[in-house]
Every structure is written in structure tokens, then in C-alpha cells.
N, C-alpha and C positions, 0 to 999 in steps of 0.2 A: 372521396375522389382519389383515384389511383392514376399515376402517370406511367404510361407504358413506354419503356425504353426498348426499342426493337433491336435484337441481335440478328445475326445472319440466319439462324435457324428457328429461333423462338423468341417470344416476348418475355421480358423480365419486368414484373410489376413491382414498383417501388412507391411508397406513399410520399407525397411531395416534400414533407419535412425531412425525410431521410435522403431524398435526392439532393436537397439543398445542403445537407450535412456532408454528403460524399463530394459534392462540387467544392465545398469549402475546404475539405481535407486536401484535395488535389492542389488547390491554390495556396496551400501552406506547405507543400512538399518542396523544400528548398532545392534538393538535387534535381527534381524534375523541372522546376521553373528555370534553373540555370541552363538546362539543356534545350530549352525552347527559345523561340525568338523573344526579344525583350518586350515586355508589356503584354505578352500573350495571356489570355484567360483560358483556364483549363476546365474541361467538363468530364465528369466521371460517367463512363458508359460501359455497359457489358456488351462487347462487340468483338469483331475480329480485328486483325491487323495485317500489314503487308506480308504476304507469303505465308500466312497462317489462317487455317480454317477454324481454329479454335476460338470459341467465344469466351472471353473472360473480362474481368474489370481492368480498365486502363484509364489513364488520364489523357484526354485528347485535346488538341487545339481545335478551334472552329474550322481551320483550313483542312483538317484531316477528316472532318465529319461531313455527312450529307447536308444539304441546305437546311433541312429541318432540325439538324443537330441530333438526330435520333440514333444514328449508327455510323460506323466507320465507312469512309469513302475512298480515300487514297492518301499516299504520302507516308512520311515517317515521323510526323510531329505528334508523338504520343509517348507515354511511359507505361510499362506494364506494372501494375500495382494490385494484382488480383488478391493476394492474401491480406494485404493491409485494408483494402476497400471492403472486402468481404467481412472482415472483423468489424469495421465501422458500421456496416449495414446490420450485422447481427446485433450489435449493441443498441442501435437505434430501434430496431424492430422489437426488442424486448423491453424497450422503454428506459434504458439507462441513459441518464443525462450526467454530464460531468463538466467540471471546470478545471482547466490546467492550473497547477500550483507550482511545480518545479519542472523546468525544462533544461535541456543541455545548454551549456555555455553562459548561463546567467552569472554575472560577476566574474566571468572568465573561467568558471569551473566547468570542465567538459562533461562531468557526470554528477548528478545529485541523486543519492540513493538512501535507502533505509529510513522510511518515513515514520514519523510519530505525530500524533495530534491529540489535543485535549481541549476541554471547555473550561474557562475560568468562571468565577462566581458572577461575572457580569455578562455571561454568554459570549464573550469573545472567544474565537477559535485561534489557538496557537498551533502552528504547524512547524515541525522541525525535520531536518534531514542531514545526512553527511554530504558536505560539498567536497567533492574529490578532485584532486589534481591529475587523475589518471582515468583511463577508460578500461573497459572489460568488466568481468563479473556481471554479465547481463546487460551492460550499457555500452552500446557502440554507436555514438552519434555520427551523422553523415559528415559534419565538419566539426573540427575542434582544434584547439591549440595544444601542441605537445608540451609536456612538462618533463623535467628531468628527475622528478621525485614522486613518491607514492604517498605524500602527505595528504591529510584531509582535515577539514574544519567542520564544526557544527553551525549550520545556518538556520534562519527562520523567517517566517512570514506570519501575518495575522489577518483575520477577517472579522469584521463587525456586522456582516449581513448574511450570516449562516452559510458562508462559503461561496457566495455569488461572485465576490471580488476579493482580491488579496493584495496586501501591501507589497512594496518592493522587497526583494531579497536582502537580508542583512546577515553578515558574518557575526556570530555571537562568541564562539570560543575557537581559538586557533589550536591546531594540533590535537583535535578531539574527535570522538566518534561514538556511535551507539547511544543516541539521545533517548532518554526515558523520563518524561515529565509526569507529574501527578499534582493535583490540587490538594492542598492541605487546609482543612477547616481550622485546625489547631493554630497554624501560623497565619491563616488568612492570606496565603501566598501560593505561588507556583514553585514547587520543588523540582529541580532538574538534576538527575544523576546521569553521568556519562563516563566514558573511558578516555584516558590519554592514549598516546600511541604505544605505550608500554603496558597497556591493560590495567593500569591503576584506576581505581574508581574515585571520581570527584563529584561534588555537589555544589550547586549554585541556586540561589533563591531570588525570586522576583515578587515584589509586593505591589507592583503597578502594572499588572496585565502584560508583562513581558517587555515593557519599554526599557527597563534597566535591570541589571542582574548583579548580585553580590559577587565578590571575588570567589573564585573556585576554592573549595576546601577539600582536601583528600579525606575519603571515608576510611576509617580504620576499623579493625575488629572483624574484617571480612576477608576471606581468602580471595586472592587476585582472580577476578572473574570478568567476563564480558557481559555488560548489563543488557537485559532484554533480548533483542530490541523490541520497542513498543512503548509501553507506559508502565509507571508504577501503580500501586494500588493503595487506596485509603480504606481502612476497615471501618464500617459503620457500627459493627457489633463489638468492637474492641477499642472504644474511646479514640477513634480516628487514628489508630496506629497506621504508620506508613510501612509498606512492604515493597521489596524489589526482588526479582529473580534474575539469575545470570548463569552463564555456562563457563566452565573452566576447560579450555582447550576444545578441540573438535570431538564431540561425542565422548568426552571424558566423564564429566558429571555436572549436574545442575545444583545450585544451592540458593537458599533464600535468606535475606537479611531484613530486619525490621527495626523500627524506632518508635518509641512512645512520645518523644519530644521533638522529632524532626531534625535532631542534631547528632545524637549518639546511636550507634547501631549494634545489634546483636545478631549472631548468625544462627540459623536453624541447626539443630543437632543431627539432621538427616540430609544426606546428599542423594540425588537421583542419578544412579550410575548409567552411563551410556546415553545420556540425554544431551540436548543442545538448546538452541534458541527457544525461549519459553515465555509464557505470560501467565499472570495470576488473575483469578476472578473470585469475588465473594458472593456466595449464594445467599438467598434470603434468610436461611437458617443461621448464617454466620460462618458456615464451613467455607474454607478457602480451597480452591482447586487450582493446581498447577497443570497447565496444558502445554505439552512439550513436543518439539521436533525430535525425531530419531532417524536413524539411518536404515529404515525399513527392516528392523530386526525381528519383525513378526510377519506372518503371512498376510495379515490384513492391510499392510502398508498404510497405517493410519496413525493418528496422534496418540501419544501416551498421556496418561493422567495420574495424578497422585493428590490426595486431599489431606487437609489439616483441620483438626477440631479444636486446637488450642492456640489459634492466632498466629500460626506459623512456626511455633517452636519445634514441632515434630510433623512428619508427613507419613502417609500410609505407603504400603508397597505399591509398585507400579501396576497399572492396568492399562488396557488399550481400548479405544473407542472405535469400533468398526465403521460407524457412520461417518467419522471424520477422516476420510481418505485423504492422502497427501502425497505429493511428488518429491518429498524431502525438501521442505521449504518452511520459512517462517509463517506464523499465523497469528490471529488476533481474536480476543474474546473479552466481552464486557457484560454487565447486566444493566438493564434499564431501571428507572426508579420503581416501576411496578413489579420488578422481579423477573422479567424475562431474561433469558440468557441468549446472547447474540454472538455468533462465531463467524469468521470469514477467513477463507483461504482459497488457493487454487485447488479445486476438488477433483484432481486427477492423480493417478498413481504414477504417471509416466512423464508428465510435462507441466511446466508452469503456465497453465491455461485453465479455462473453465472457472473463473472467479465466481464464488458462490457464497451467499450469506445464509446461515441457518439460524433458526429461532427455536428455543426450547424452554423447558421449565425444570425446576429442581424436582428430582424423584424422591421416592420414599427411603432409599438406601443412602447411607453417607457418601457424599461426593457424586451422587448419580445425577446426570442430566438427561432428560427425556427430550429428544429432538422431535419437533412437531411439524416443521415446515422448512422449505428451502427456496431460495430465489436466485436464479442465474443472473449475475451482474455483467459478466463479459465472457464470451466464448473463447476468444483468442488470448493473446499474451496477458498474463496477470501474475505479478511477482509478489513482493512484500506488501503488507497492508497494515492499517491501524484503524480501529474503530473508536468512536467517541460518542458520548451522550450529546443530545441537542436539547434545546429549550422545550420542545414538544416530546413527550414521552413515547409517542407513537412513531418517532423517527430516530435514526442514528446517522452519524456522519461516518463516511468511509474514505480514507486517504489511501490510494492504491497505485502501485507501479504497473506500467504497461509500455507498449511500444508506441510509435507515432511517426508522423511525417519527418521529424527531425532525426529519425533513427534508421539504421541499416536493416532492421528486421531480424537480427541474429540474437536478440535477447529480449527478455520480458521486463526489463527494468530501466528503460532509457528515459522515461519521463514519469511524473507523478501527478495524478489527477484526484479530484474530490467529488464525491457523489453523496446525495442525501437518499437514504434508503428507508422506506416505510416498513415497520415491523409490527 
């Protein structure tokens, strides 16, 4: 069944569930609702408006529509939301479903950015992010409380039903940023590394599924670096060694540090020059690959990679993967239990849009990944993201930044949502 919403010149065919989603989006748009009569219900329609012959998506009240509510009739009770509603429609039509996890103004934080997510041994999902006392950097909510500082904290939520519902937001560490969690089989616990506001690295551990955390302890033996952002890595081929990667300054260099006991750390002898935000992945052979953001220093405008065959002590020379185009942004990469390599980022060279998940396998050359398929997740705004394994090996979880009705539309990182992706 297809519902035809008639515009001035042509019919726009929308499947019913997508029409319902668009209507719901309009009725969650705070700025539009405030401009309409109290209690008004809004309807998403592709139609014209007063003084305009242009047909586009808007949120209309019933009073501004024809009696059958199919198209614009008269008056000014509507809000133009063409780009936002078009993005919602595209996501619906390609089958992307999501659950909101972090939205502006929770616990008084105007912006919540830099997502990280992981699965514990009980299949609980732990989601973390920076809770910021300031706006900007891709996050411009419609309404927010102004703060006089640029402090930030690390906050978190959890889900016990594969991301369908999430716990209330909780502040975990004050004056902290760049959350990078990892599960440790050796400790039977979640290990979290993060930075304070002076870029020092700290670690905290939870043995009860994220309910409580140990006092933060500074990580020594590592050059001052910004962790991740994203997650740490536990090596299955190296006795559950824990590894983290971080960047020193903006496009200065990346470095890796690792621990065999989850407490003391050693630093890799190799630094990746001119790299920035990065993630690590262990291939089925045990080779570790660093996948890194760079400032478009090659013509491919793509992700840089380097690999280690000795558990992170040394890394190879940099190479670039032309398949992994990027607009200068963070990205995320993991493997499934069966050995598939899964990567997600905004797959554009010019803007933080076109969120895409790619699936590949390890190649015959050291550190090589052969990308076999890709899936468009979201055509419009798509910022930072983080992948995690789920209970089913045929699925992964994706925590990703985007815009929304709470946002002005000037950035890709105003809210964070969660999707389950089949791989």
C-alpha cells in the first residue's frame, strides 16, 4: 500500500510507515511547535506555501491544509523543514531504524558528543559520550542553557534489550573527555580510558556492568595523547592484551600503548606522523591494523592505515585505503566473531554526510582488508560513530551522531542515535 500525498504539481508517493515517521518528526520539532497554536498537531506534507509555488516538505497544521489533509490550502501555520524531512524520508526508505540515545539538554548539558559503545560479557550495551557545557563543534541545539565555561564530563547510559530502550543519563567522570572503553577477559571487567581537560590519560574499571567504577588512576609511561575516540582493543591472539591508540595534537602523530595486565602500559616504538583520531582492529591472523584520520594529505582523500605483526610494539609504514573515502572525520572499525571486518564513517570527501557501513575480509597481504560490500545508513548529516559487536554475529550495533528536530541543522552532531545493522 502506498499513500499519495498530493503536491501542487505532482504526487509524492510515501509508504505509510514513512509517512508516520515524518509526522512524528514534525510533532517533535520544538521550535516549530512553539510557533504554532497551542495543542496543534502537525502533518508532514510535500506541498506549496503562501506566496510560493515551490513544492517542498513542510510541517503543516490541519488549518493550513485541504479538508483531506493532502496538500496546502491557505494561511501561514506551517514550518519549512525540507532538508530535515527529506533526510528522515531517505533514512526510512533505505530501512534504517534508530533509537535516540543522547539528545541536547539532558541533565542540563546543551550538547552530548563523541560517542563510544561496547558490549559486556552479559550482552549489556554501555554507551558513553562527552557531556558538554557548551555548543558548537557540529552541535547547535534549538534551545539551550548558556554556560560560562567550556568544561565537559563523561556521561553514560546502558541498554539490556539490544538498544531498544536506554537507561537515564548519568554523569560518570567530571572534567573528562574522549571515552574509550574495552572489555577485558583478563580482568572480567570493563576498562575505560579517557582524558582530563589537560590531556592526561586516566583509567577506571567496572566489574559490575557499569553500575560502579573504580577511582580514576593516571596512566603513566605514555606520551600525553588524546585517546581514540571510540573504543580500546582486546587482542585474542596475544593473551588478551589491551591496546589503545591516541593522537598528540592536531595531525601531529598517533601512538599506541598496550598492557598485559590491564594496569601497567608500554608504548609502541613507532609513531604515525601527521595522523589524528584513530581506531585499532585485530584481524583473524592476529595482525593489528590502525585506521586513522588525516587532513586529506593524499589525493584519495581517504583513511590511512598501518599494521603491526608483533602485538603493537612496532607498526608498518603508512598506506592509504582508497575505498575508505572520508571528509576529515572520525571513523570506527571492528571485527565480528566470525572474522568479518566492519567499518563505518561518513563516506563523502566533502561533508559529514552519507553514513555508510562497509564489510570486508582479511586479504593475503599483511594488514590488507578486502572490502566486499557497503550499506548506506543515512544520506544526510552523519558525524562521529562507534561500532560494537552484538549477541548475534550477523549483526553489529552502531552509535552515530546526526541532526534532528532539536537541532538548528547547522551541524552533523547534535544528537546521537543507535541502530542495529545486519552484516
